[in-house]
C-alpha positions in Angstrom: -28.2 -50.9 144.8 -27.1 -48.4 147.5 -29.3 -45.8 149.1 -28.6 -42.4 150.5 -30.7 -39.8 152.4 -31.5 -36.6 150.5 -30.1 -33.8 152.6 -30.5 -33.7 156.3 -34.2 -34.7 156.5 -35.3 -36.0 153.1 -36.2 -39.5 151.9 -33.8 -42.4 151.3 -33.2 -42.6 147.5 -31.5 -45.2 145.4 -28.2 -43.7 144.2 -29.3 -44.1 140.6 -32.8 -42.7 139.9 -34.9 -43.1 136.8 -35.6 -39.9 134.9 -39.0 -40.3 133.3 -38.8 -37.3 130.8 -38.9 -39.7 127.9 -42.3 -41.1 128.9 -45.0 -39.7 126.6 -42.5 -38.0 124.4 -40.1 -40.6 123.0 -41.8 -43.8 124.3 -45.4 -44.9 124.8 -47.2 -46.3 127.8 -46.2 -49.9 127.1 -42.6 -49.1 126.5 -42.6 -46.8 129.6 -43.9 -49.7 131.7 -41.1 -52.0 130.6 -38.5 -49.4 131.6 -40.2 -48.9 135.0 -40.4 -52.6 135.7 -36.8 -53.0 134.8 -35.9 -50.2 137.2 -37.9 -51.8 140.0 -36.2 -55.1 139.4 -32.8 -53.5 139.6 -33.6 -51.9 143.0 -34.3 -48.4 141.8 -36.8 -46.7 144.1 -36.3 -43.1 142.9 -38.6 -42.1 140.0 -38.4 -38.5 138.7 -41.0 -36.9 136.6 -42.7 -33.5 136.1 -46.1 -32.2 135.1 -44.6 -30.8 131.9 -43.0 -34.0 130.6 -45.1 -35.3 127.8 -47.8 -32.8 128.5 -48.7 -34.8 131.7 -48.4 -38.3 130.0 -45.1 -39.0 131.9 -46.9 -38.8 135.2 -49.8 -40.9 133.9 -47.6 -43.6 132.4 -45.5 -43.7 135.6 -48.4 -44.0 137.9 -50.0 -46.8 135.8 -46.7 -48.7 135.5 -46.1 -48.6 139.2 -49.6 -49.9 140.0 -49.6 -51.9 143.3 -45.9 -51.3 143.8 -46.4 -47.6 144.3 -45.6 -47.8 148.1 -42.2 -49.3 147.3 -40.9 -46.1 145.7 -40.2 -42.4 146.0 -42.1 -40.4 143.4 -40.6 -37.1 142.6 -42.4 -34.6 140.4 -42.2 -30.9 139.7 -44.5 -28.0 139.2 -44.1 -25.1 136.7 -44.3 -21.4 137.7 -47.2 -19.3 136.6 -47.5 -18.9 132.8 -45.1 -16.1 131.5 -48.0 -14.2 129.9 -49.8 -13.8 133.3 -48.7 -10.7 135.2 -47.7 -11.4 138.8 -50.2 -10.5 141.4 -50.0 -11.6 145.1 -51.3 -15.1 145.5 -51.2 -16.2 141.8 -48.2 -18.4 142.3 -49.7 -20.0 145.4 -52.8 -20.8 143.4 -50.7 -22.3 140.6 -48.9 -24.5 143.1 -52.0 -25.9 144.7 -53.6 -26.6 141.3 -50.5 -28.2 139.9 -50.2 -30.5 142.9 -53.8 -31.6 142.5 -53.2 -32.3 138.8 -50.1 -34.3 139.5 -51.8 -36.4 142.2 -54.6 -37.2 139.8 -52.3 -38.2 136.9 -50.1 -40.2 139.1 -53.0 -42.0 140.7 -51.7 -41.5 144.2 -52.6 -39.7 147.5 -49.3 -38.0 148.1 -46.2 -36.8 146.3 -43.1 -38.0 148.0 -40.7 -35.3 146.7 -42.1 -32.1 145.2 -39.8 -29.8 143.2 -40.2 -26.2 142.2 -39.1 -26.9 138.6 -38.1 -23.3 138.0 -38.3 -20.3 140.4 -40.9 -17.6 139.5 -38.9 -14.6 138.4 -41.3 -12.1 140.0 -43.0 -13.8 143.0 -41.3 -13.7 146.4 -39.9 -17.0 147.6 -42.1 -16.7 150.7 -45.2 -17.2 148.5 -44.0 -20.4 147.1 -42.7 -21.8 150.4 -45.9 -20.9 152.3 -48.0 -22.6 149.7 -45.8 -25.7 149.7 -45.8 -25.8 153.4 -49.6 -26.0 153.3 -49.4 -29.0 151.0 -47.0 -30.7 153.5 -49.3 -29.9 156.4 -52.2 -31.4 154.4 -50.2 -34.6 153.8 -50.4 -34.2 150.0 -46.6 -33.7 149.8 -44.0 -35.3 152.0 -40.8 -33.5 151.1 -39.8 -30.4 149.1 -37.0 -29.5 146.8 -35.8 -26.9 144.3 -34.5 -27.1 140.8 -32.6 -24.9 138.4 -31.9 -22.3 141.1 -28.9 -20.0 141.8 -26.7 -20.2 144.9 -28.4 -17.0 146.2 -31.9 -18.5 145.7 -30.8 -21.6 147.7 -29.7 -19.5 150.6 -32.8 -17.2 150.5 -35.2 -20.2 150.6 -33.3 -21.8 153.5 -33.4 -18.6 155.5 -37.1 -18.0 154.8 -38.0 -21.6 155.8 -36.2 -21.2 159.1 -37.7 -17.7 159.8 -41.3 -18.8 159.3 -40.9 -22.4 160.4 -42.1 -23.7 157.0 -41.1 -27.1 155.6 -37.7 -26.6 154.0 -36.2 -27.7 150.8 -34.2 -30.9 151.4 -32.6 -31.1 148.0 -31.9 -29.4 144.7 -31.8 -30.7 141.2 -29.2 -29.3 138.8 -27.6 -30.1 135.5 -24.2 -31.5 136.3 -22.0 -33.9 134.4 -18.3 -34.3 133.4 -19.1 -32.0 130.4 -21.2 -29.5 132.4 -19.4 -28.4 135.6 -20.1 -24.7 136.0 -22.3 -25.5 139.1 -19.2 -26.5 141.1 -18.2 -23.0 141.7 -21.2 -21.7 143.6 -24.4 -23.8 143.5 -22.9 -27.0 144.8 -21.2 -25.3 147.8 -24.4 -23.4 148.5 -26.4 -26.6 148.6 -23.8 -28.1 151.0 -24.0 -25.1 153.2 -27.8 -25.3 153.3 -27.6 -29.1 154.0 -29.4 -30.0 150.7 -28.8 -33.2 148.9 -27.9 -32.6 145.2 -29.6 -34.6 142.4 -27.8 -34.2 139.1 -29.7 -34.5 135.9 -28.3 -35.0 132.4 -25.4 -36.9 133.9 -24.6 -38.4 130.5 -24.7 -35.0 128.7 -27.5 -36.0 126.4 -25.6 -39.1 125.4 -22.2 -37.5 124.8 -20.9 -39.6 127.7 -22.3 -42.9 126.4 -19.8 -43.4 123.5 -22.6 -43.4 120.9 -21.4 -40.3 119.2 -18.1 -40.2 117.2 -16.1 -37.2 116.1 -16.8 -36.4 112.5 -19.7 -38.9 112.1 -23.4 -38.2 111.7 -25.5 -38.5 114.8 -27.2 -41.9 114.9 -30.9 -41.7 113.8 -33.3 -41.5 116.7 -30.8 -40.1 119.2 -31.3 -36.9 121.2 -28.5 -35.0 119.3 -30.0 -36.0 115.9 -33.4 -34.8 116.9 -32.5 -31.5 118.6 -30.2 -28.8 117.5 -30.3 -27.5 121.1 -28.7 -30.6 122.4 -26.5 -31.0 119.4 -24.6 -27.9 120.5 -22.7 -30.1 123.0 -20.9 -31.9 120.2 -18.0 -29.5 120.1 -14.4 -30.4 119.3 -13.4 -29.5 122.9 -16.1 -31.9 124.3 -15.0 -34.7 122.0 -11.5 -34.3 123.3 -12.7 -34.7 126.8 -15.0 -37.6 126.0 -12.1 -39.5 124.3 -10.0 -38.9 127.4 -12.8 -40.2 129.7 -13.3 -43.2 127.5 -9.6 -44.0 127.7 -9.6 -43.7 131.5 -12.7 -45.9 131.9 -11.2 -48.5 129.6 -8.0 -48.7 131.6 -10.1 -49.5 134.7 -12.3 -52.0 133.0 -15.4 -49.8 132.8 -17.5 -47.9 130.3 -17.6 -44.2 130.0 -21.3 -44.3 131.0 -20.3 -46.0 134.3 -17.5 -43.4 134.8 -19.9 -40.5 134.2 -22.3 -41.7 136.9 -19.7 -43.1 139.3 -17.8 -39.8 139.3 -20.9 -37.8 140.3 -21.7 -40.3 143.0 -18.1 -39.7 144.4 -19.0 -36.0 145.0 -19.9 -35.5 148.7 -23.1 -33.5 148.1 -24.6 -35.9 145.6 -27.5 -38.2 146.8 -28.9 -39.7 143.7 -28.1 -39.3 139.9 -31.1 -39.1 137.6 -30.5 -41.1 134.4 -33.2 -41.5 131.7 -33.9 -44.6 129.7 -36.0 -45.6 126.7 -35.2 -49.3 126.8 -34.8 -51.8 129.7 -31.3 -52.6 128.8 -30.2 -49.0 129.5 -31.3 -49.5 133.1 -28.7 -52.2 133.6 -26.0 -49.9 132.2 -26.9 -47.1 134.5 -27.2 -49.3 137.6 -23.8 -50.9 136.9 -22.2 -47.5 137.6 -23.5 -47.6 141.2 -21.3 -50.7 141.9 -18.1 -48.7 141.1 -16.8 -46.6 143.9 -14.1 -44.3 142.7 -11.2 -43.6 145.0 -10.5 -40.0 145.9 -7.3 -40.2 143.7 -9.3 -41.5 140.7 -12.0 -38.9 141.1 -9.4 -36.2 141.2 -7.7 -37.5 138.1 -11.0 -37.6 136.2 -11.9 -34.1 137.3 -8.5 -32.8 136.0 -9.3 -34.1 132.5 -12.1 -31.5 132.3 -9.9 -28.7 133.5 
């Protein structure tokens, strides 16, 4: 396993991280522990969860599974903005952040959050309110590093400027949906992250399973898969995407790799990417994800793969 620093001042992360969004939703505590232990054995030290995953169960299951090995890993979790039905008043977001952090610390069974993400920006609250509250958590030692998620290029720049102006702890990374089938972020968000010296952490790198080879054109989605269970994710199974997937499968086969390995290795070939978040519901999926970290794409190969997607 290789490790990279997140941004200019963040933690060292394994280049493949474990996304824990399945914990408490698709798998139970025992199954989650098996996945966590497989990840630890494979050298993964980057575990990504959120207060919303499984209604808090993901954090609980992760903390319990790590047990005495907690100090060997980087725990990343995320807080939600204030509830949509609550009107914004000054201070309400700061209060939500402090309460969310205490809840996550309790569920994880730890005394600090290594990497704390703003899961979604608050549409009404000024960025200063979030950053000041987060800075307070850093100063108190409850959070070590901060990051953003699901933000625009302008929001990345605004947060960086505010942190410098007020000498608050800055965001060191940003998490975005990015895969060979979802590349809109390359036009603005990725360059903005680079300009702000943020490390990028892609999620859904396998496009909800489209880049695993488990789905076939014209065939029913296998029972129990994400696309079979959700019409939202099933929207990615378009004729255009199947064309691309088949081309990616052919490229990977020519080089002796799987399309899963190609999907992760291509992201890791991008200069701004620190670690790729990949979920798993079974220990054997960990091995498939980690295998991708061994493959270093040449610049020419990365460019050829990028051209397939147009």
